[in-house]
SELUMBA-505905 format. One record per residue (C-alpha): residue number from 1; x, y, z. Coordinates in pm, 1 decimal, decimal comma, always signed. Layout:
BEGIN
seq / px / py / pz
NUM / X / Y / Z
...
This chain:
BEGIN
seq / px / py / pz
1 / +5390,4 / -1864,1 / -2240,4
2 / +5229,9 / -2147,6 / -2103,8
3 / +5139,3 / -1949,6 / -1817,7
4 / +4951,2 / -1695,1 / -2025,0
5 / +4761,6 / -1913,1 / -2206,4
6 / +4638,1 / -2069,1 / -1945,4
7 / +4544,1 / -1755,8 / -1732,8
8 / +4354,7 / -1630,3 / -2056,5
9 / +4140,2 / -1945,8 / -2041,3
10 / +4089,1 / -1925,3 / -1702,6
11 / +3973,8 / -1546,6 / -1736,2
12 / +3776,7 / -1594,8 / -2052,3
13 / +3577,5 / -1901,7 / -1892,4
14 / +3515,3 / -1705,3 / -1587,6
15 / +3390,5 / -1412,7 / -1775,0
16 / +3176,2 / -1659,2 / -1981,1
17 / +3039,2 / -1796,3 / -1651,2
18 / +2930,9 / -1443,5 / -1485,9
19 / +2815,2 / -1341,6 / -1860,5
20 / +2531,7 / -1574,0 / -1891,9
21 / +2490,4 / -1628,5 / -1496,7
22 / +2446,3 / -1274,0 / -1369,4
23 / +2096,4 / -1268,9 / -1543,6
24 / +1961,0 / -1570,6 / -1411,5
25 / +2094,0 / -1496,1 / -1051,8
26 / +1956,1 / -1142,3 / -1087,9
27 / +1608,7 / -1238,4 / -1178,1
28 / +1627,0 / -1451,1 / -887,9
29 / +1695,8 / -1176,2 / -645,7
30 / +1434,4 / -922,4 / -812,8
31 / +1160,1 / -1204,5 / -803,5
32 / +1253,6 / -1229,8 / -401,5
33 / +1239,0 / -874,6 / -351,9
34 / +905,2 / -881,4 / -530,9
35 / +798,0 / -1141,0 / -278,0
36 / +868,0 / -929,2 / +13,1
37 / +674,7 / -679,1 / -120,9
38 / +362,4 / -867,4 / -195,3
39 / +368,0 / -983,4 / +206,5
40 / +428,3 / -631,4 / +299,7
41 / +94,4 / -526,3 / +81,7
42 / -91,0 / -835,6 / +197,8
43 / -32,0 / -696,0 / +578,5
44 / -93,9 / -366,3 / +518,1
45 / -395,2 / -472,6 / +328,8
46 / -491,2 / -677,2 / +690,5
47 / -424,6 / -364,7 / +839,2
48 / -665,4 / -161,5 / +623,6
49 / -924,9 / -383,9 / +655,6
50 / -939,4 / -430,9 / +1020,4
51 / -950,9 / -29,3 / +1050,7
52 / -1249,1 / -33,0 / +791,7
53 / -1433,0 / -277,3 / +989,0
54 / -1344,6 / -94,9 / +1343,5
55 / -1402,1 / +266,4 / +1186,8
56 / -1556,4 / +220,4 / +865,4
57 / -1289,3 / +423,2 / +721,0
58 / -939,7 / +325,0 / +559,6
59 / -574,2 / +454,7 / +715,4
60 / -465,4 / +596,1 / +385,4
61 / -122,3 / +734,5 / +332,4
62 / +120,1 / +854,0 / +75,9
63 / +463,7 / +715,5 / -29,3
64 / +711,8 / +832,3 / +267,3
65 / +442,0 / +901,8 / +501,0
66 / +347,1 / +553,0 / +597,0
67 / +209,7 / +594,2 / +985,0
68 / +476,6 / +467,6 / +1259,9
69 / +141,5 / +202,2 / +1362,6
70 / +141,7 / +89,4 / +1024,7
71 / +487,9 / +61,5 / +992,7
72 / +569,9 / -109,4 / +1314,3
73 / +224,0 / -347,6 / +1223,5
74 / +385,9 / -503,1 / +902,3
75 / +727,8 / -544,8 / +1018,7
76 / +932,1 / -238,0 / +845,3
77 / +975,2 / -32,3 / +1185,8
78 / +1349,3 / +72,2 / +1188,4
79 / +1407,2 / +29,7 / +810,3
80 / +1528,4 / +313,2 / +678,6
81 / +1667,3 / +118,1 / +334,0
82 / +1325,6 / -25,3 / +171,5
83 / +1342,5 / -126,2 / -161,2
84 / +976,2 / -24,2 / -227,3
85 / +770,2 / +242,3 / -123,0
86 / +432,0 / +167,0 / -15,3
87 / +114,9 / +393,3 / -32,3
88 / -248,9 / +321,8 / +57,2
89 / -533,0 / +518,0 / -124,5
90 / -875,9 / +528,0 / -264,9
91 / -962,7 / +496,7 / -639,9
92 / -1236,9 / +751,4 / -762,4
93 / -1471,7 / +442,0 / -763,3
94 / -1384,5 / +394,6 / -397,0
95 / -1190,9 / +77,8 / -439,4
96 / -923,0 / +42,9 / -185,0
97 / -570,6 / +53,4 / -363,0
98 / -219,2 / -46,0 / -180,5
99 / +72,7 / +13,3 / -438,9
100 / +437,8 / -103,6 / -411,5
101 / +682,0 / +116,1 / -592,9
102 / +1056,9 / +26,5 / -672,0
103 / +1234,7 / +288,3 / -483,9
104 / +1380,4 / +552,2 / -702,6
105 / +1757,6 / +476,1 / -559,0
106 / +1713,0 / +93,9 / -598,0
107 / +1606,5 / +182,4 / -972,1
108 / +1889,5 / +398,4 / -1027,7
109 / +2164,3 / +152,1 / -855,6
110 / +2042,3 / -130,4 / -1059,2
111 / +1912,9 / -346,9 / -782,9
112 / +1552,9 / -329,0 / -935,7
113 / +1375,6 / -258,1 / -1245,2
114 / +1121,5 / +9,2 / -1252,3
115 / +797,4 / -180,0 / -1125,0
116 / +509,2 / -124,2 / -956,8
117 / +274,4 / -383,1 / -788,0
118 / -128,7 / -259,8 / -709,3
119 / -339,1 / -454,0 / -493,9
120 / -701,2 / -332,8 / -566,4
121 / -998,0 / -436,6 / -341,0
122 / -1322,7 / -368,8 / -460,8
123 / -1549,9 / -110,5 / -266,7
124 / -1813,8 / -383,6 / -319,0
125 / -1606,5 / -609,0 / -122,3
126 / -1619,5 / -841,7 / -386,9
127 / -1298,7 / -898,7 / -607,4
128 / -965,6 / -805,6 / -529,9
129 / -699,1 / -782,7 / -809,7
130 / -303,8 / -817,2 / -794,7
131 / -83,3 / -706,9 / -1044,0
132 / +300,9 / -646,4 / -1164,8
133 / +300,6 / -370,1 / -1365,3
134 / +708,1 / -321,1 / -1563,1
135 / +718,1 / +84,5 / -1610,4
136 / +971,8 / +60,7 / -1860,7
137 / +1193,9 / -156,6 / -2089,1
138 / +1499,0 / -112,1 / -1870,4
139 / +1694,2 / -417,5 / -1697,9
140 / +1838,4 / -418,8 / -1379,0
141 / +2181,3 / -545,1 / -1313,5
142 / +2500,6 / -503,2 / -1505,7
143 / +2351,5 / -475,8 / -1847,3
């Protein structure tokens, strides 16, 4: 009987630790993935700025269609399991937009909440804005 009570206390304590510790750990993991996406977007922005200076145009691309040259330059060559999908496009007013969107598979598997990071460089060359947008109230993880 004592063994059952001790085992019950042990399992209850472990469950308690997991229940309250997992959200903290999950938040740290998501923040690390967000930082990685920000670094990749910054590298893409550097590439785009160079291309605009050399050719007076940007290398625009859609998600899943990133040119191999850019993929290699930003360090994504050979990486087939990306947490984020990247795209570069022009807004209606001519601003350069670079977007990192959480991969659908990562969202479905609970590794990331539905997020979008948007880098916007004004066509006038002035202000640059960077912002994360959560696309729903859904949380990643177990609960």
